[in-house]
N, C-alpha and C positions, 0 to 999 in steps of 0.2 A: 442621955446619951443619945444626941446627932443619928440621923441615918450615914453624913459626911465623917463626923469622927470613926463607927462602927467599919467603914469601908474602908481601904487602904489606896484612898484617891487623894492623896496628896492633901496639902494646904486650900487647893483651888479645888475641893471634892465638892462643896457647897454649889459652883460653878456648872460642873459637869453633869447632879445630878437634876441640874434644876430646865439645862437641856437638854437631858436624855427626856425627864418628864414633857417637857414644850413638842417634842419631836412623837413624843408617844401620844397625845392629844390632840397633835393635827394630823397623825395619819387618823386616829381612831375620828377625830370632823370629817376627813376628807370622804374616811370609806361608809360613812353614814351619809353624807351628802350624794354620792354616785348612788350608793342603794335606793334613793328619795328623789334622787330626779330622773323625771320623766328617759325612755330609750329612744333611743335614733332609728327610729323606726326602717329610715330608709337605712339609713348605711348598714344596718341589722338585714334587710333582705337581702342587701347586695353582697355583703359578706357571705352569705345562703346560697345567692347563686353563685360565686364565685366558687365556693364551696363545689356544689352540685355539677357544675360544670366542668372542677378535678376530676369531680367522683366519674361522671360521665366519657370523661377524655379518658379516664384510668379502663374504665369496663369496656370501655369501644378496641382497646390494644390486646383482651386477656382472647383466648384460643374460644370461649363461650361467645362472642360475643362476635367473631369473626365466622364461628362456624353456624350462626343464628344466621349472620349477611349471610353467607352461601345458601342457604334453604332456601330463602326469601327470593335471592337468586332465579334458583334453581325451582321456586312455585313460578316465580313471573314469567320465563320462559315456556312452562307449558300452559297455564295462560296464552300464552301469545299463538301460541302452537292450537291448541282448540280454538282461538278466535275469540275467547271472555272476556279480555278485558278491558275492549272497546264496545260492550256488546248492550244492547238496553236495559241488562240487569246489571250489569255490573254499576250501568250507572244507577238503577235504584236502591242497590246496598250502600252505592255510596250517600247516598243522601236519610237511606235507613241511619246507616252511624255516623253520619253527620249530627241528627236527631237524639241517636243516640248519647251524643256526647263523645265520642273516637273519631276522631280526627286527624290520627298519627297517617303520615305515606303509606303505607304498611297496613294500615288496618280492612283497606277494603282486600288485596291480594289475599289476606290474613282469610277474612271472611269467605272470596270463594273460595280458596283451596279447602276449608273444612269442609262450604258446600258442595265440595265435589271428592271429597275421601269418606266425609261422614257416612253416605248413605252404603258405602264397600264395607266399612270399618264396622259399621255398627251390625250389619243383614251377615255378613262373615260371621262376626258373636256369638248375634242369636241362630244362628247355622248350627253352630259349635255349641251352643249352648241349649240346644232342642233336647236332648237325650236323659237332659237333667229335669227341664220345665214338664216335657211330658214324657216320662219315661215307656206308656203302652202304646205311645203313637210310634203311627211307619215312617217313611220317607217322603207320603203325604202331611203329615202332619209337620215335619221337619223345614219343607219347604214355603208354609204356609207360613211358620214361627220368623224362620227367614226372610218373607217377602213382608213383614209387617216392621222387622228390624228394622228394612231398605226404606220402609214409610217413615218411619221413626230418624229415620236419619237425612229423611228430605226436607224435612219438615221443623227439626226441631232446632237449627239454627236461627232460621225466621224468626222461631215464638221467642227464643232467649231474645232477639234485640229487638222487638217491640216487648219483649218485657222490662227491660231496659228504657226503651223509648216511654214508656208506660211511667213506669216507675220515677224517672226526671222531668217526663210531664209535671207529676202529681208535684214533685218539689219546687217547679218555677211556679205554679198555681200558685202554690202557698205564699211566696213569697213580691208575689206580683201588686199585690196591693200596697201593697208597705214601703216597694219600689215606687210607686207612684204616687207616694204622699210623700215622700222625697224629692221625686222630679218637682213637684208642686214647690218645692218649696224653694229649688232651685233656678225655676223657672221665676218666680217670682222674686230673687233676688240680683233677676238680671244678668244670668249665665245664658251663655249658648244650649246650640241641640248638641255639643259635642261634651262640650266642657258638663254641662248636666248628669249624662251619660258617665264619663268618666269618673266622675263626683259620686253620684248612687253607686255605680258598680265597688268604689270604692270603699263607702260607706257601709255597704253592706257583703261583705267579703266574707267577714266572718259568722255572718248567720243564715247566709242561702249562697254559697259558693260556685252553683252551674249561673242562677242567676246572674251572680256578680262577674262571669265569666260571659257570656253573653254579653250581656251590657257591655265589658268591656272590647269588648272584637265589631261589636257596634262601631264602638264610639272611634276605633281604631283605623274600619273601613271609610265613615265617615270624613276624614280625615284625607285619605290620600286619594279615595276613586272619585272622579270623574264626574259622575252620578248620586248622586244621595238619595235621591230615589232607589238605583242599586243596593246601597248600604243597607237601607231599612228593606225592599226583600228579601236580600238574604239573610236577615234576621227570622222576619215571618217564617224565610225554606227550613230555619234551622229547629226553629222553636212550630212546629205546627200544632196552635193551641186557636181556640177560637178569642181569645182574649187577647195573646198575641197579636193576630190578623186586627181586630179592633186598634190597638193600640197603633201598631204599624199603620193604617190608613189614615189616623187620625193625625200623626206624625207626614206625613204624608199631603194629607188637606191642609196641615198648616204652613207645610214649608211650599207648597204651592201658591195658597190663596191669601196668605200674612197674614191670620188669625193669633187672636192672642191666645199663646201657647200653654198657658198656667188656668185659663178658665177651662181649656178645652181639657186639659189634664185632668183637672180637679173635678167635672162633670164625668171619666171615665175612671177615674177614683172611686167615686161614690158608684158608678154603676156594678164595678169589681163587688166592691165590698157588699154592694144587694143581695148580685149572682153568691157570690161566697154562703153569704146569710142564709139562703134561700134551698142552697143547697146543706147546709148545714141542718133545716127544718125538715129539708124529706129527708135526712135522716134519723131523725128524732122521732117521725109520722111513721116511717118503719120498722121502727127499735120492736111496739107491740108484736106486729106481725109474725118477727125477726124470732124472740122472745117463746113463740105458741111451743114449736118442737119442744127445745131446752125444759124447759117444763112439762110439757107431755113425760116425756123419756127421764126427767132426772128427780122434778120435787114433786107432781102429783104420786106418782107410786110410798117417795118416804113419806106423804102426809096422809094419803090410807094406811099405812100401815102406823101412823100412830094413832089416826083415830080408828081405826077399826081393829088392832091390833085387842087393846083391853076386853072387848067384845066379843072376837072371836075365840079369846082364851076362855072367856066364862064362859063362853055358849058350850068347850071340850068340857071343861070340869062339872056343867051341867049333866050334860048327857053320857060321861063317867058316870 
């Protein structure tokens, strides 16, 4: 008995079953093709940006966002009264935060406020905790601990920012030779400097987001700044590395004298790779001296126990 005879579908049951099976096969093939087809990254990114825009708009309307903006306004007023927002320290702080990758308009305000408040907060906290840290100390000891807390509060924000700059610089330095290789390929393909920077930033975005961000920003500045030299110099200021300064100088000379871009970048890429190899060899040469103390502290005592232990045990048994 066939399936059309088993189901109460009437005389045209076979046709209905065939249509249902055909539709199911079509949907299955469509699902498999959609799963195997490449995704439209531009559309996905546009949807992500739209969703992020809605989230930011909703966050902006929340009381927490309003309270944060109120705190930032109060901090800006305090810095303006103390004339710290237009000082030389504010300019240095803005440059340091830019090198650390913090380009928010409120980053300088937050950093200056933290620098202003942290000595008082840490000094007071150290003074309050002094009886627990030095139980037998008097007021002089408490005062010294409070002064130490103030000193820590003065230098701690700067040290944190410098640490962030150093870690970001290491990531940028690590990805620069590979980016230069891609840059050479783009230049030899006939792309302009703007297009090459944008393409390299797009290609290395998954492996080195920091360098991709800097290159993309430089490409944008090259497109709208009246002087292309200013855009390249801004790149050198944001990334305070000798290799980046060399790259910027090479690009400026190429723009000024019309020298072949691909040849100059190829030579520069080879120099960067040689420098990276020399640093690796330097670390390998320092390795024996670095391992001396761990060997003395952890390996040699165990080795002495293994070698001299049986002889000591035999000597003690002979003496007994």
